[in-house]
C-alpha positions, 0 to 999 in steps of 0.5 A, spaced: 409 791 829 414 795 832 419 799 828 427 799 829 426 807 830 420 806 835 424 801 839 430 806 839 426 811 841 423 807 847 430 804 849 432 811 849 427 814 853 430 811 860 434 816 864 441 816 863 441 811 857 446 811 852 446 808 845 453 805 843 455 800 837 456 793 840 459 788 834 453 788 828 448 790 833 446 797 837 446 797 844 443 801 849 446 802 856 445 805 863 451 805 868 455 802 862 451 796 862 447 793 856 440 792 858 438 791 850 440 791 843 437 792 836 439 788 830 436 792 825 436 788 819 432 782 822 428 787 826 430 783 832 431 786 839 434 783 845 433 785 853 437 782 859 431 780 864 432 776 870 430 769 869 423 770 873 421 775 868 424 771 862 420 765 864 413 770 865 414 774 858 416 767 854 410 764 857 406 769 852 408 766 846 415 763 844 415 765 837 414 773 839 419 773 845 424 767 847 431 766 850 437 767 846 439 760 844 445 757 848 448 760 854 446 767 854 439 765 854 440 761 861 442 768 864 436 772 862 438 774 855 431 774 851 430 775 844 424 779 841 421 779 834 419 786 833 415 784 827 410 780 832 410 784 839 405 789 841 408 796 843 405 795 850 409 788 852 415 791 849 415 797 854 414 792 859 420 788 857 424 794 856 422 797 863 424 790 867 431 790 863 432 797 865 430 796 872 434 790 873 441 794 871 439 800 875 437 795 881 444 792 881 447 799 881 445 800 888 
C-alpha cells in the first residue's frame, strides 16, 4: 500500500516537477505537461505511459494497474490503485511516465 503522501513525495522527487490542481485531482507536471495525477479520496493515481510501457505494467495485475477506461486509456493513461501497488513498481511507473515527458521535450 502507498499513501497519498508517499505518492506525492515520490512524484515531486523528479527534477523540475511541480504540483498543480487539475479539476478534482492533483497533477504533477514537468515542462508544463502532466505525467501523473492523484485522486486522494479514492487513493488512485494516473500515470501517462507509452503504449508499450502500459502493456508491460498492466500485464502484472489488472486489478492493480490498468488502462483508464475510454479514449484516454488508448493513449497511455493508466490508473494505479495505490492500496494495492508495491512502492517499487510505483516508482518504476512514475519514472517511465516522467521520462516520456522529458524525452518528448528534447
